LOPALO-865439 format. One record per residue (C-alpha): residue number from 1; residue in one letter; x, y, z. Coordinates in nm, 2 decimals, padded with zeros to 4 digits. Layout:
BEGIN
SITE seq type      u      v      w
SITE NUM    A      X      Y      Z
...
END
This chain:
BEGIN
SITE seq type      u      v      w
SITE   1    M  03.41  18.63  12.94
SITE   2    N  03.37  18.93  12.70
SITE   3    I  03.30  18.92  12.33
SITE   4    K  03.66  18.98  12.24
SITE   5    S  03.81  18.70  12.45
SITE   6    T  03.53  18.46  12.33
SITE   7    Y  03.62  18.54  11.96
SITE   8    F  03.99  18.45  12.02
SITE   9    T  03.90  18.13  12.21
SITE  10    I  03.68  18.02  11.91
SITE  11    L  03.96  18.12  11.67
SITE  12    L  04.22  17.92  11.86
SITE  13    N  04.00  17.61  11.88
SITE  14    C  03.95  17.63  11.50
SITE  15    L  04.32  17.67  11.43
SITE  16    L  04.45  17.40  11.67
SITE  17    P  04.34  17.10  11.46
SITE  18    V  04.51  17.26  11.16
SITE  19    V  04.84  17.29  11.36
SITE  20    L  04.81  16.94  11.48
SITE  21    I  04.75  16.80  11.13
SITE  22    A  05.05  17.00  11.00
SITE  23    Q  05.27  16.85  11.28
SITE  24    S  05.15  16.50  11.21
SITE  25    T  05.24  16.52  10.84
SITE  26    N  05.59  16.63  10.92
SITE  27    P  05.72  16.37  11.17
SITE  28    A  06.06  16.40  11.33
SITE  29    S  06.34  16.17  11.23
SITE  30    R  06.33  15.83  11.40
SITE  31    K  06.56  15.53  11.44
SITE  32    T  06.52  15.28  11.16
SITE  33    K  06.63  14.92  11.19
SITE  34    I  06.83  14.80  10.89
SITE  35    A  06.96  14.45  10.82
SITE  36    M  07.28  14.38  10.62
SITE  37    A  07.21  14.03  10.49
SITE  38    Q  07.55  13.88  10.45
SITE  39    I  07.44  13.55  10.30
SITE  40    I  07.59  13.26  10.10
SITE  41    C  07.54  13.31  09.73
SITE  42    L  07.63  13.03  09.49
SITE  43    D  07.70  13.10  09.13
SITE  44    G  07.41  12.97  08.92
SITE  45    D  07.21  12.83  09.21
SITE  46    K  06.91  13.06  09.17
SITE  47    A  06.67  12.83  09.35
SITE  48    G  06.90  12.79  09.65
SITE  49    N  06.99  13.15  09.66
SITE  50    F  06.61  13.24  09.68
SITE  51    V  06.59  13.00  09.98
SITE  52    R  06.88  13.17  10.15
SITE  53    I  06.73  13.51  10.07
SITE  54    E  06.40  13.42  10.23
SITE  55    N  06.57  13.27  10.54
SITE  56    A  06.75  13.60  10.58
SITE  57    L  06.42  13.79  10.56
SITE  58    I  06.27  13.56  10.83
SITE  59    E  06.56  13.64  11.06
SITE  60    A  06.55  14.01  10.99
SITE  61    K  06.18  14.02  11.04
SITE  62    E  06.22  13.86  11.38
SITE  63    A  06.46  14.14  11.47
SITE  64    K  06.21  14.40  11.35
SITE  65    A  06.41  14.53  11.06
SITE  66    E  06.23  14.76  10.82
SITE  67    I  06.50  14.76  10.54
SITE  68    I  06.72  14.47  10.43
SITE  69    V  07.02  14.50  10.20
SITE  70    F  07.15  14.19  10.01
SITE  71    P  07.48  14.16  09.81
SITE  72    E  07.56  14.22  09.45
SITE  73    A  07.43  13.97  09.19
SITE  74    S  07.26  13.77  09.46
SITE  75    L  07.07  13.52  09.23
SITE  76    L  07.32  13.42  08.96
SITE  77    G  07.66  13.54  09.09
SITE  78    W  07.89  13.82  08.97
SITE  79    V  08.06  13.78  08.63
SITE  80    N  07.88  13.45  08.57
SITE  81    P  07.85  13.41  08.19
SITE  82    E  07.54  13.20  08.24
SITE  83    A  07.36  13.52  08.30
SITE  84    H  07.35  13.59  07.93
SITE  85    E  07.10  13.30  07.91
SITE  86    R  06.94  13.29  08.25
SITE  87    A  06.90  13.66  08.36
SITE  88    L  06.56  13.81  08.33
SITE  89    P  06.42  14.16  08.26
SITE  90    I  06.34  14.40  08.55
SITE  91    P  06.05  14.39  08.61
SITE  92    G  06.02  14.02  08.55
SITE  93    K  05.96  13.69  08.71
SITE  94    D  06.26  13.71  08.96
SITE  95    S  06.18  14.07  09.07
SITE  96    K  05.81  13.98  09.09
SITE  97    Y  05.89  13.70  09.34
SITE  98    L  06.11  13.94  09.54
SITE  99    G  05.81  14.18  09.55
SITE 100    F  05.60  13.89  09.69
SITE 101    L  05.86  13.84  09.96
SITE 102    A  05.87  14.21  10.04
SITE 103    R  05.50  14.20  10.09
SITE 104    K  05.50  13.88  10.29
SITE 105    Y  05.76  14.01  10.54
SITE 106    E  05.65  14.37  10.52
SITE 107    M  06.01  14.49  10.45
SITE 108    F  06.19  14.71  10.20
SITE 109    I  06.44  14.49  10.00
SITE 110    C  06.75  14.62  09.83
SITE 111    I  06.92  14.35  09.63
SITE 112    G  07.17  14.31  09.35
SITE 113    L  07.04  14.13  09.04
SITE 114    I  07.16  14.07  08.68
SITE 115    E  06.92  14.22  08.44
SITE 116    K  06.85  14.11  08.08
SITE 117    D  06.75  14.38  07.84
SITE 118    G  06.73  14.26  07.48
SITE 119    N  07.07  14.13  07.39
SITE 120    E  07.24  14.31  07.68
SITE 121    I  07.28  14.23  08.04
SITE 122    Y  07.34  14.48  08.33
SITE 123    D  07.47  14.44  08.68
SITE 124    A  07.17  14.60  08.85
SITE 125    A  07.02  14.67  09.19
SITE 126    V  06.67  14.74  09.29
SITE 127    L  06.49  14.88  09.59
SITE 128    I  06.15  14.72  09.65
SITE 129    D  05.91  14.86  09.91
SITE 130    D  05.70  14.67  10.16
SITE 131    T  05.40  14.66  09.92
SITE 132    G  05.62  14.48  09.65
SITE 133    E  05.66  14.78  09.43
SITE 134    I  06.00  14.85  09.26
SITE 135    L  06.08  15.21  09.37
SITE 136    L  06.42  15.24  09.22
SITE 137    K  06.66  15.05  08.98
SITE 138    H  07.03  15.12  08.94
SITE 139    R  07.25  14.98  08.66
SITE 140    K  07.62  14.96  08.76
SITE 141    I  07.83  15.23  08.60
SITE 142    N  08.19  15.13  08.68
SITE 143    V  08.18  14.79  08.51
SITE 144    L  08.51  14.58  08.49
SITE 145    T  08.46  14.48  08.13
SITE 146    E  08.77  14.26  08.12
SITE 147    L  08.63  14.00  08.35
SITE 148    M  08.36  13.86  08.13
SITE 149    T  08.30  13.81  07.76
SITE 150    P  08.07  13.97  07.65
SITE 151    P  08.09  14.21  07.94
SITE 152    Y  07.81  14.37  08.13
SITE 153    S  07.67  14.68  07.96
SITE 154    K  07.73  15.01  08.15
SITE 155    G  07.46  15.21  08.32
SITE 156    N  07.47  15.59  08.31
SITE 157    A  07.23  15.72  08.56
SITE 158    V  07.26  15.81  08.93
SITE 159    K  06.92  15.84  09.10
SITE 160    T  06.75  15.85  09.44
SITE 161    V  06.39  15.80  09.55
SITE 162    K  06.18  15.95  09.82
SITE 163    T  06.05  15.70  10.07
SITE 164    K  05.89  15.70  10.42
SITE 165    F  06.24  15.66  10.55
SITE 166    G  06.37  15.96  10.36
SITE 167    N  06.56  16.00  10.03
SITE 168    I  06.74  15.67  09.94
SITE 169    G  07.01  15.62  09.68
SITE 170    L  07.15  15.30  09.52
SITE 171    L  07.50  15.22  09.39
SITE 172    I  07.68  14.90  09.33
SITE 173    C  08.03  14.80  09.45
SITE 174    A  08.29  14.96  09.22
SITE 175    D  08.06  15.26  09.16
SITE 176    T  08.18  15.37  09.50
SITE 177    F  08.54  15.39  09.37
SITE 178    D  08.45  15.65  09.12
SITE 179    K  08.46  16.01  09.24
SITE 180    S  08.24  16.14  08.96
SITE 181    V  07.97  15.89  09.05
SITE 182    L  07.98  15.98  09.42
SITE 183    A  07.96  16.35  09.32
SITE 184    K  07.65  16.29  09.12
SITE 185    M  07.50  16.10  09.41
SITE 186    K  07.58  16.38  09.65
SITE 187    E  07.39  16.62  09.42
SITE 188    Q  07.08  16.41  09.48
SITE 189    N  07.10  16.47  09.86
SITE 190    P  07.03  16.12  09.98
SITE 191    E  06.97  16.05  10.35
SITE 192    L  07.07  15.68  10.31
SITE 193    L  07.29  15.51  10.04
SITE 194    L  07.25  15.13  09.99
SITE 195    V  07.53  14.95  09.81
SITE 196    P  07.53  14.57  09.73
SITE 197    Y  07.90  14.46  09.71
SITE 198    G  08.08  14.17  09.56
SITE 199    W  08.41  14.22  09.74
SITE 200    A  08.65  13.94  09.64
SITE 201    A  09.01  13.85  09.69
SITE 202    P  09.24  13.54  09.70
SITE 203    E  09.17  13.33  10.01
SITE 204    K  09.52  13.42  10.16
SITE 205    D  09.43  13.80  10.15
SITE 206    W  09.14  13.77  10.40
SITE 207    P  09.07  13.92  10.64
SITE 208    Q  09.31  14.20  10.56
SITE 209    H  09.13  14.27  10.23
SITE 210    A  08.83  14.39  10.44
SITE 211    D  09.03  14.69  10.56
SITE 212    E  09.01  14.83  10.21
SITE 213    L  08.63  14.78  10.21
SITE 214    V  08.61  14.98  10.53
SITE 215    A  08.81  15.26  10.37
SITE 216    V  08.59  15.25  10.05
SITE 217    V  08.26  15.26  10.25
SITE 218    K  08.38  15.54  10.48
SITE 219    N  08.50  15.74  10.18
SITE 220    A  08.17  15.70  10.01
SITE 221    A  07.97  15.80  10.32
SITE 222    Q  08.19  16.11  10.37
SITE 223    A  08.18  16.21  10.00
SITE 224    V  07.80  16.18  09.97
SITE 225    G  07.72  16.30  10.33
SITE 226    C  07.50  16.02  10.45
SITE 227    P  07.52  15.67  10.60
SITE 228    V  07.62  15.39  10.36
SITE 229    I  07.51  15.03  10.40
SITE 230    G  07.76  14.80  10.22
SITE 231    T  07.66  14.43  10.22
SITE 232    N  07.91  14.17  10.10
SITE 233    L  07.85  13.80  10.04
SITE 234    I  07.99  13.47  10.13
SITE 235    G  08.10  13.25  09.84
SITE 236    E  08.35  13.20  09.56
SITE 237    I  08.38  13.31  09.20
SITE 238    S  08.35  13.00  08.99
SITE 239    K  08.41  13.12  08.64
SITE 240    G  08.63  13.35  08.44
SITE 241    S  08.97  13.51  08.50
SITE 242    W  08.89  13.57  08.87
SITE 243    A  08.77  13.21  08.93
SITE 244    G  08.88  13.09  09.28
SITE 245    L  08.87  13.43  09.44
SITE 246    T  08.65  13.43  09.75
SITE 247    Y  08.40  13.66  09.91
SITE 248    A  08.46  13.66  10.29
SITE 249    G  08.18  13.87  10.42
SITE 250    L  08.30  14.14  10.66
SITE 251    S  08.02  14.37  10.54
SITE 252    V  08.05  14.74  10.63
SITE 253    A  07.81  15.01  10.73
SITE 254    Y  07.93  15.36  10.82
SITE 255    D  07.74  15.66  10.96
SITE 256    P  07.95  15.98  10.91
SITE 257    S  07.73  16.18  11.16
SITE 258    T  07.83  15.95  11.45
SITE 259    E  08.15  15.79  11.29
SITE 260    E  08.00  15.46  11.39
SITE 261    I  08.11  15.15  11.20
SITE 262    F  07.91  14.83  11.18
SITE 263    R  08.07  14.50  11.06
SITE 264    G  07.97  14.16  10.95
SITE 265    R  08.14  13.84  11.05
SITE 266    D  08.46  13.71  10.89
SITE 267    R  08.40  13.43  10.64
SITE 268    D  08.06  13.33  10.78
SITE 269    R  07.69  13.41  10.71
SITE 270    D  07.56  13.70  10.92
SITE 271    I  07.25  13.91  10.95
SITE 272    I  07.37  14.23  11.10
SITE 273    I  07.10  14.45  11.25
SITE 274    L  07.18  14.82  11.30
SITE 275    E  06.98  15.13  11.39
SITE 276    L  07.02  15.46  11.22
SITE 277    E  06.85  15.80  11.28
SITE 278    L  06.67  15.88  10.95
END
């Protein structure tokens, strides 16, 4: 071997580790297991709802899910006026316990919570990572003020957060009806959009009412340009002008790149496990 070839061999050996390191810090996309936790949520039964949340985490962990998405207002119930007295700040005791569960089961948790902030309450959602840290909080923007007195205060920000699974965004239920909200989310270039839903209707309107949820989730996914995970709950609105309306599950996830639809069961608890390329 001459001096010139020896020089290039040494140079190549020096550069090769650098190339390998660069490759290892830019991994290719991979399939991620996500759980839609279509659970029973009872208005005001915070302790019982926590039990049902943990049971869903246990089942999702057994299925090797890495992200779990719960419904809107999972602890106290949607448009429950008791929230004015019982909701807590975020961060606070409830979100801290959810962080403990995220660490315990080594899973990202997305969940809808009612947030107390001074004299105001917000219909909120959080994304908690597998170390228990709150990565992102969203306050619902498209609030139906006529359904509760005093009503939820309106959020005004649309955000995403960079995670090991990619750029993730949060919205809540009726936010996905609003074209301007979807446009703002699209500007953030999310790779995954998580949406806790409280999709309710009179008992007689199920399961047909779920067709509208499919259309809403598909439209959101196509408008934003990424998969949408839309988890609905099982239960009944117990207070206010919509008292008696039921949540019948039939959660929906839609991936616009494959046009694949994932569905939850009709009027029954379900932990739906899906795999997405992220």
